[in-house]
C-alpha positions in Angstrom: -126.0 -115.0 -48.9 -124.3 -111.9 -47.6 -124.7 -110.2 -51.0 -128.4 -110.9 -51.1 -128.8 -109.6 -47.5 -126.9 -106.4 -48.4 -129.0 -106.0 -51.5 -132.3 -106.4 -49.6 -131.0 -104.2 -46.8 -130.3 -101.3 -49.2 -133.2 -101.6 -51.6 -136.1 -102.3 -49.4 -137.8 -100.3 -46.6 -138.5 -103.3 -44.4 -137.6 -102.9 -40.8 -134.5 -104.9 -39.7 -136.3 -106.8 -36.9 -139.2 -107.8 -39.2 -136.7 -108.9 -41.9 -134.9 -111.0 -39.2 -138.2 -112.6 -38.1 -139.1 -113.5 -41.6 -135.7 -115.0 -42.3 -135.7 -116.9 -39.0 -139.1 -118.4 -39.9 -137.5 -119.9 -43.0 -134.3 -121.1 -41.2 -132.7 -120.6 -37.9 -129.3 -120.8 -39.5 -130.3 -118.2 -42.1 -131.4 -115.9 -39.2 -128.0 -116.3 -37.6 -126.2 -115.5 -40.9 -128.5 -112.5 -41.4 -127.5 -111.1 -37.9 -123.8 -111.6 -38.6 -124.1 -110.0 -42.1 -126.1 -107.1 -40.7 -123.5 -106.6 -38.0 -120.8 -106.6 -40.6 -122.6 -104.1 -42.8 -123.2 -101.8 -39.8 -119.5 -102.1 -38.8 -118.4 -101.3 -42.4 -120.8 -98.3 -42.5 -119.3 -96.9 -39.3 -115.8 -97.4 -40.6 -116.7 -95.6 -43.9 -118.3 -92.8 -41.9 -115.2 -92.3 -39.7 -112.9 -92.3 -42.8 -115.1 -89.8 -44.6 -115.2 -87.6 -41.5 -111.4 -87.7 -41.2 -111.0 -86.8 -44.8 -113.4 -83.9 -44.5 -111.6 -82.7 -41.4 -108.2 -82.9 -43.1 -109.6 -80.9 -46.1 -111.0 -78.2 -43.9 -107.7 -78.0 -42.0 -105.8 -77.5 -45.3 -108.3 -74.9 -46.4 -107.9 -73.1 -43.1 -104.1 -73.0 -43.5 -104.5 -71.7 -47.1 -106.9 -69.0 -45.8 -104.3 -67.9 -43.2 -101.6 -67.9 -45.9 -103.8 -65.8 -48.2 -104.6 -63.4 -45.4 -100.9 -63.0 -44.7 -100.2 -62.1 -48.3 -98.4 -65.3 -49.5 -98.5 -66.0 -53.2 -100.3 -68.9 -54.9 -97.1 -70.9 -55.6 -96.0 -70.9 -51.9 -99.6 -71.8 -50.8 -99.6 -74.7 -53.3 -96.3 -75.9 -52.0 -97.4 -75.8 -48.4 -100.9 -77.2 -48.8 -100.7 -79.3 -52.0 -103.9 -77.5 -53.2 -104.1 -76.8 -56.9 -103.9 -73.2 -58.1 -107.6 -73.2 -59.2 -108.6 -74.2 -55.6 -106.4 -71.5 -54.1 -107.9 -68.9 -56.4 -111.4 -70.0 -55.3 -110.4 -69.6 -51.7 -109.0 -66.1 -52.5 -112.4 -65.1 -54.0 -114.2 -66.4 -50.9 -112.0 -64.3 -48.7 -112.6 -61.1 -50.5 
């Protein structure tokens, strides 16, 4: 059931409250399952958004450190060691800074 709800949720443009009404007309139990499945999907979406935001922030922080090291004249090997960025990415950041 939850897979079907997830599929319909992501592939149709039907409003959530209308979808709930239609499912509840078929079965009260199905309506309750829909609400709990929808809540679960929303919760998972929020968690995914938080994780993606944290990853983006971490990447931006590492790039900022790399920019500061580049600005202060450090070589690519040391920047790689400090930031774990690959040399190609460090070169790209150097080009952006020039």
